[in-house]
C-alpha positions in Angstrom: 0.0 0.0 0.0 1.1 3.6 -0.7 1.2 5.5 2.6 2.0 9.2 3.3 3.5 10.7 6.5 3.0 14.1 8.1 6.3 15.2 9.7 9.8 13.9 9.8 10.7 13.8 13.5 11.7 10.8 15.6 8.4 9.0 15.5 8.0 9.7 11.7 11.5 8.3 11.1 10.8 5.2 13.1 7.5 4.6 11.3 9.1 5.2 7.9 11.8 2.5 8.6 9.2 0.0 9.8 6.7 0.4 7.0 8.8 -1.4 4.4 9.0 -4.5 6.6 5.1 -4.5 6.5 5.0 -4.3 2.7 4.1 -0.6 2.5 5.7 2.2 0.5 6.1 5.8 1.7 4.8 7.8 -1.3 4.9 11.3 0.2 6.0 13.2 3.2 4.0 16.4 4.1 6.0 19.1 5.8 5.9 22.9 6.3 6.4 24.5 2.9 9.6 26.4 4.0 11.3 23.1 4.7 10.5 21.3 1.5 13.0 23.1 -0.7 15.9 21.3 1.1 14.3 17.8 0.7 14.0 15.3 -2.1 10.9 15.2 -4.4 9.1 12.8 -2.1 8.5 15.8 0.2 5.6 18.2 -0.4 4.4 21.3 1.3 0.6 21.1 0.8 -2.2 18.6 0.8 -3.0 19.6 -2.8 0.4 18.1 -3.8 -0.2 14.7 -2.3 -0.5 12.0 -5.0 -4.0 10.5 -5.6 -2.7 7.0 -5.1 -2.4 7.5 -1.3 -4.8 5.6 0.8 -3.6 6.5 4.3 -1.8 9.5 5.7 0.0 9.0 9.1 0.2 12.1 11.3 3.3 12.1 13.4 3.6 15.9 13.6 1.4 17.0 16.5 -1.7 19.0 17.1 -1.0 21.9 14.8 -0.4 19.6 11.9 -3.6 17.7 12.4 -5.5 21.0 12.6 -3.8 22.4 9.5 -4.0 19.4 7.3 -6.5 16.8 8.7 -9.7 18.1 7.3 -8.2 18.7 3.9 -6.7 15.2 3.7 -10.0 13.6 4.7 -11.8 15.7 2.1 -9.6 14.1 -0.5 -11.0 10.7 0.6 -7.8 9.6 2.3 -7.8 8.0 5.8 -5.7 9.6 8.5 -4.0 7.8 11.4 -3.0 10.2 14.1 -1.2 10.3 17.5 -2.5 13.9 18.1 -5.5 12.8 20.1 -5.3 15.8 22.4 -6.2 18.0 19.4 -9.7 16.6 19.6 -10.3 18.5 22.9 -10.9 21.5 20.6 -14.5 21.0 19.7 -14.2 23.2 16.6 -11.5 21.0 15.2 -13.2 17.8 16.2 -16.4 18.9 14.4 -14.4 19.9 11.2 -12.6 16.5 11.1 -15.9 14.7 11.6 -17.6 16.6 8.9 -14.8 16.1 6.4 -14.6 12.4 7.1 -18.4 11.9 6.6 -18.5 14.0 3.5 -15.9 11.9 1.6 -16.3 8.5 3.3 -12.9 8.7 4.9 -11.9 7.8 8.5 -9.8 9.4 11.2 -8.1 6.5 13.0 -6.9 7.3 16.6 -3.7 5.4 17.5 -3.5 4.4 21.2 -0.1 6.1 21.6 1.9 5.4 24.8 -1.0 3.7 26.7 -2.7 0.4 26.7 -6.0 -1.2 28.1 -8.1 1.2 26.0 -10.0 -1.8 24.6 -11.1 -2.7 28.2 -12.1 0.9 28.8 -14.1 1.1 25.6 -15.9 -2.1 26.4 -16.6 -0.9 30.0 -18.3 2.3 28.7 -21.1 0.1 27.1 -22.3 -0.1 30.7 -21.9 2.6 33.3 -18.4 4.0 33.9 -18.4 5.7 37.3 -14.9 6.9 37.5 -11.9 7.1 35.2 -8.6 8.6 36.4 -5.3 9.0 34.6 -1.9 9.8 36.2 1.0 10.7 34.0 4.4 10.6 35.7 7.6 11.7 33.9 11.1 12.7 35.0 11.5 16.5 35.2 13.3 16.6 31.8 10.2 15.1 30.2 8.2 18.2 31.1 10.6 20.7 29.5 8.9 22.9 27.1 5.6 22.5 28.8 3.7 24.8 31.3 5.4 22.7 34.1 8.4 24.9 33.6 6.5 27.9 34.8 5.2 26.1 37.9 8.2 24.1 39.1 11.9 24.4 39.2 12.5 21.3 37.1 16.3 21.4 37.3 16.3 21.3 41.1 13.2 19.3 41.9 13.7 17.0 44.9 10.3 15.3 45.3 7.6 14.1 43.0 5.2 17.0 42.5 1.9 17.3 40.6 1.9 20.4 38.4 -1.6 19.8 36.9 -4.8 18.4 38.2 -8.0 18.7 36.3 -10.0 17.4 33.4 -8.6 15.7 30.4 -9.8 18.5 28.2 -7.9 21.1 30.2 -4.8 18.9 30.2 -4.9 18.3 26.5 -5.4 22.0 25.7 -2.7 23.2 28.1 -0.2 20.4 27.4 -0.5 19.8 23.6 2.9 17.9 23.5 2.5 16.0 26.7 -1.2 15.0 27.2 -2.1 12.8 24.2 -2.3 9.8 26.6 -4.8 11.6 28.8 -6.8 12.4 25.6 -6.7 8.7 24.5 -8.0 7.6 27.9 -10.8 10.2 27.7 -11.9 9.2 24.2 -11.9 5.6 25.1 -13.9 6.1 28.3 -16.1 8.9 29.7 -15.0 11.8 27.6 -12.7 14.8 28.0 -14.7 16.6 30.8 -15.4 13.6 33.1 -11.9 12.1 33.0 -9.7 13.3 35.8 -6.0 13.8 35.2 -2.9 14.4 37.3 0.4 15.2 35.7 3.5 14.7 37.9 7.2 15.5 37.6 9.2 12.9 39.5 13.0 13.1 39.9 13.2 9.6 41.2 12.3 8.0 37.8 13.9 8.0 34.4 11.0 6.6 32.3 7.5 7.7 31.7 4.9 6.0 33.8 1.2 6.0 32.8 -1.5 4.8 35.1 -5.3 4.4 34.4 -7.8 3.6 37.1 -11.5 2.9 36.2 -14.6 1.5 37.9 -18.2 0.9 36.9 -20.8 -1.8 36.2 -18.0 -4.1 34.8 -16.0 -3.9 38.1 -12.7 -2.1 38.3 -9.3 -2.2 36.9 -5.9 -0.5 37.2 -3.5 -0.4 34.4 0.1 0.9 34.6 2.8 1.0 32.0 6.4 2.1 32.2 7.5 3.2 28.8 10.8 3.6 27.1 11.6 6.5 24.8 12.8 6.2 21.2 16.6 6.1 21.0 16.8 9.2 18.8 14.5 11.3 21.0 14.1 10.9 24.7 10.8 12.9 24.6 9.1 10.5 22.2 7.5 7.2 23.3 8.6 4.0 21.6 5.2 2.5 22.2 3.5 5.6 20.6 5.5 4.9 17.4 4.6 1.3 17.5 0.9 2.0 18.0 0.8 3.8 14.7 2.0 0.7 12.9 -0.4 -1.5 14.9 -3.3 0.7 13.8 -2.2 0.5 10.2 -2.1 -3.3 10.5 -5.7 -3.2 12.0 -7.1 -1.3 9.0 -5.3 -3.1 6.3 -5.3 -6.8 7.4 -8.3 -9.1 6.6 -8.3 -10.4 10.1 -7.2 -8.1 12.9 -7.7 -7.6 16.6 
């Protein structure tokens, strides 16, 4: 299958290298127009330049890229796989993406990113989910470039400290580069406003730890994962990159789980 990619960061590069092993070909890479001139012909600066043969575009470039390109790509009848789940906390964007997908019979596929157990959470919401909580714990360096820098002295932090507590919607909007997991949990469960989120900087750890707790008619569960980063970028989750490829397998294989 011919696949396109948005972005060329660490996750995009990991995905590109892994696609060939799955029998897919990267036919286009969509980037900011000012960066295309220094790249080979494979790189394009607008949705209009994407070749018609593309069936799926994989968004590895973040919230702004999904907002800028997602509706236009879906309008061309191409599916989109995205890791930028937090962008859907913006109701205006979510509505635009929904309308574009419906208009042209395309689909926006949400990759699970750096978290697991979302299938359990989605099944549980068929009944009544009473409580869903997410705690994201990262070493201080993992919060650089986020609002945590304005709230904590990350370089000299001695104890684990929460720098955000609130809804998944507030977390996704305030932390666009750090709260996609919170958004994934919200979308799989009780929604952005009812999902409670705590974001913690912890100097005692060197990996990202994600914990989901839920209870309802089904009973209760607690899921925790300690994730490794990609070797080329300590701020990018290896599992997030892997989840994109898993989602592609799900939508292209005749039998999938």
